[in-house]
N, C-alpha and C positions, 0 to 999 in steps of 0.2 A: 061434239055437241060446243057449244060456246056457253059459258057461264052467263048467267043473271047481270042483268047490267046494275042492280043497285049493288049485289054485293060484288062486281066488278070492279064498279068506282070505288066501293071501300078498298079493296086490295091492292086498285090502281094507286090513290093516294097514298096508301103506306107506302108503297115502293118510292112515290117521287120524294115525299116528307124524309123517308131516310136516307134513300141518296143523296139528295140536295144538302141535307145535315152533315153527311159525311164529307161532301166535297168543299161546301162553306167552312168546315173547320179545316180541312188540308190548305185551302187557300189563304186562309186566317194565317196558319201556322208559316206558308212560304214567304208570307206577306211581311211578317214581321222579323222572319229571318234576314231575308233580302235587304230590308228597312235598317236592318243593325249594320249588316256588313256595307251599305252604301254610305251609312255614317262614319263608319270604318275610313272607308278608302276617300270618303271627301277630306277629313282631314280640314287643312286651312285654303281648301280649293276656292279663289274669289267665283262666288257667287252658290255656291252648294249651300244654301242654305236646309235646315232642317224641311222647311216645307216645301223644296223642292225635292229633297229628298223620300219625301212620302210619296209625292207625286209619281215620280221616275220608277220608283217601288211599284207602286198600282201600276203603271204602264209595264213593265217587266213581267209581272207576278202571272197573269193569262199563260203566257206562252209557256212556261213552267208549269203550273197545272194542270195544263192541258195535258199532259203526257202522265197525271195521275188520275184520267177519268177512268179509264178500267177498270182500276182497283176500287175508286168510288161505285162504282156498280157492282161488283163483287161483294165487297162489305156491307154497303146498305143493303144487297138483297139479302146476304146471311141475316144482318140483323135482323131486316122485317120479317121473313120465314122463322126464325127463333125466337122472338116475340109473340108472332102469331101461334107460333107451338105451347109457349109457357104459357098461352091465356087460356089454351085448350080450344082457342077459335080453327085450329085445323080439325081438330077432333070434330069437332060440332059439323065442319065442311064436309067431312067424310063419312058421315053417321045420316047426312042431309042426302049421300049419295052423289058426292061431288066428288071425281077422281083429282090427284095428283093434277094432271094434265089441264085438267080445269081452272083451278087456282092459280095456276104458273102463268095461265094465261094473261093478265093484267100484269103482270112481271117484264113478259115477251114485249106486251103491246107499249110499256113503258120504257124498254130499254131499247126499241127500234126508235120511238118517239125521241129520247134524247140524243140516242145517236144522230138522229137525221139535223136537228136543232142546232149539235154541237159544228157538225158538218159546214151548214147553211150557213148558221149567224155565228157562233161562240169562233170558229176558228177567222173568217175573215178578221172578226174585231182583234182576236189575240194578236195577229200576223199585221195588222195596221199600229198597235199599240206598240208593238214590240220595234217596228220600225220607229217609228218617233221615240222611243227610250233611247233608240240606238243613236239619231240625231242630237239629243238631250246631253246623250254620255259623253258625246264628241265633244261639243262644247263647252262641257263642263271639265272633263278629264283629260282632253287631248294634251294640255300645258303643262300638267301636273305628276313631278316625277313620283308621289307618292300614290297615284292613283294606277299607275300600272301594273297588268292582271300578270304579266308576266307572259303574254299571248302575243306575242310580237307579229305582224306582218309582214313579209318581205317578199320583194319584187326584185327579177337580176335584168337588164334588159341592155341592149347594145344600139346604138345607132350615128347617124354623123356625125353627134358630138361625142362620141367617145361609147365608154360603158358607165354604166352608172345602177349602185344597187338603192334600194328606198325601200325603208325601215317604219313600218305607220303602227301606230298603239292600237288601232281602232279602223274599221269598215263601216261607212253610213249603209246598211244593204237596201240594196234594188237602184244604187245610183254606182257612178265610180269615184267616188269620192272619198278620200282616204284623212286621219284626223290626228293629229300629233306625228308629223312625217320628219325623217332626217333620209337627205340624199346625198349619197358619197357619189362624185365622181371621179375618174379616169378618163386618162388618155388613150390610145389606139397602143400604147405601147405597155397600159397595165399600169403606169404610176398614176400616183393620187393626186387631183387638181383641186379640190376643194369641198367641203361639206356645208350644205343648205339647210337651216333648219326652217319648219314653215307650221302655222296651225291646220293648215290645210291643203289636199292636193289632188285636182279634178283632172280626169284623162279625157281629153277630145279626140278627135281624129286629127293622129298625128305628133302630138304635144301632151305634156303633164303640164297644168297652169297650176302654180304655187300661190297660197295665199298668205300674207304676212310674212313674207321672208326672212330669213336674216342668213345671209353671205357669209364663210369664215374660211379664208386661203392662205395658205404659205406664205408670210411674208407681206401679207397685207392688211390695211386694218378691217374691220367689220363694216359690212354695208346691209341696210336694209331697204327691203323694197315691197309694197304693196301686192305686187304681183309678179312673178317671174315663169317665162315656159324655159321648158326644158323639151328637147324632141323627144320624143317614142314611137316606135313601129309596132305598140300594140296595140289589140281591136278591144276597143271600150266591151265591146259586145262579151268577150271570154274575163276580162275582168270583172265585168256585174254578175257575170255568173258565178265564176270562183268565190267572190265575196258574197255572196246572195245564197244563202242556206236554203233548200226546199222548203221546210218550216216557217219561211217567213215569208213564203209567197199566199198570200190570200187564195180559199180552194177556187172563186170563182174566176181567179186570173190565170191559174196552172193550165187550162189549155191554151192558154193566147200564149202564156210563157214558153208551154211545151213548143208549140208552132214557130214562135219565134227562135229559139234554141235552134230547131232543125235546119229553119230556112237561112241560119247563118254557118251551118256544117259543124257547129260544136253538139257536144255527147249531151241529148237530155232524159239521158238514164234516170236520173236522181229526183226529177221534177215526176216522170210517168211514175214511179216509185211512190211518192206522195201521194198523188192522184190517188193511186188505188187503194193506198193504205185508209185513207180518209171515206174512199167509197165501202173500204171491208168495216167500218168502223161500229157503223150498226149491229150487223151479224156479230161483231164480236163483243159491244156488249152482250148480246143475245146471248152467247156462247157463257159469259159471265153470271150471265142468270142463270142456265143450266148446271153450271158446275155450282155456284152456291145453293141449288136445291138439291143438288145428291150428297151434300153434308148436312144438310138443317130439315128435312122432314123428320126426323127421330123423335118420337116421342120423351119430353122430356125424364119421366117415369121410366124408362127405360137406360137411363145412362148414358154416359159415353158420349155426351152431347162434345165436352170440351175439347177429345181427341178429333172429333169427326171435323169441327171448325180447324183445329189447327192443320186438317187432310186437306180440305177445304183453299188455304189459303198457301199452302207450297203447292194445290195445283194451279192456284192464281198466278203463281211466281213461275212455275213453268212453263205455263202460255206466255208469260211474258218473256222468259229467256228466247223461248221458241220463236215467239215474232221478231223478236230482237236479231235473233242467228239468221232468219230468213230473212230479213232487211235487209242485212249487209250483204248475203249472196245475191241477193236482187238490184243493192244498189253497184257491185263488183261485177254486175254482169253475168254470172254464172248461172243464176235462175231467174229465168221470165220475172218481169216486175208484176205482172198478175198475180201469175201463182204465188209469189213471196209474200207478197199484200193479203190473198185471199186464204193461205193456208193456214193460219193459225186461226182463222176464224171457221172454218168451216169444220177444220180438224175436232177444236174445242167444241163447237156445237153438236159432230157426231157423236163423240167420245161421252157427252152427259147428258143427248139424248139416251145412247144406249147402255149408261150409268143408270139411269131413271128406268128403263124400262125393265130392267134387272131388277131393281129393286121393289116396283110398284108392281108389274105384273109377272112375276117372278122367270 
């Protein structure tokens, strides 16, 4: 039986306000920490003003905050149900003949709606902003020695010109462009030939194009070039896939990315897994609501509420760990991508339902 319209809307709004409140709090915290870190990295970098750093942090934060959405739903649902219980609103609802399954319906509907919105709207926006932030970082930090994150990218190739090793400070996601590039070239015998420093390197069919390049060779004065070309046997599609993580591809572009990757003869497992993970997100949010309900429906006068809440938090983190393990297995090909993506959501929902059946119906 469905809950009444007025009471259902009241409960739903309570869920929405609390979940959004938790998420906005986490978002603000992540933004503040990231902004401070960017100011530290910026140092004396040219063009790295506090205003630009604030904008860059705003572009980076949505992708980071997206990972805490399940916990926002979990903690928000726990807080909502505890508030309703503390104010005896759930007691009155039970006295009126409304079961736990009925007053959980608004929470489940809210979880499904939030899940659908985050997949269809929030994820594409956050992915787009993340790509934009990568471009800004490449322009500001690529030439700054203070800004190096210690996660340099390395590529080794062998071409008609001999061997070359490329080191880059960052890659612009969704493209074949690297920033903050150093190229070490060797002849066929493996002897060092030259070092090339460049602001950017873009891979085209058959060659790398280095922009704002500076050539350093033993026994010769340094030379500067606006554009410098190096032969390359690398496939642009392979390089683009290597430096574009699945979470940087918007949800609506994932099917096209999967098809394009497979047409190129490349492994699209990571993108398939990301697509299935996003499809399973609404069910995962429902699982979080059910987990929250198992630890939040106890009357305050019975005591022990704090211990139950801790158990609920532990259950949420256990579900998160299970999700990470399954995604790792799915990315490695040990488990099929749909199974790895849906397993935590389905199992969490079933366990939450089973626990509620035991608590409510004996």
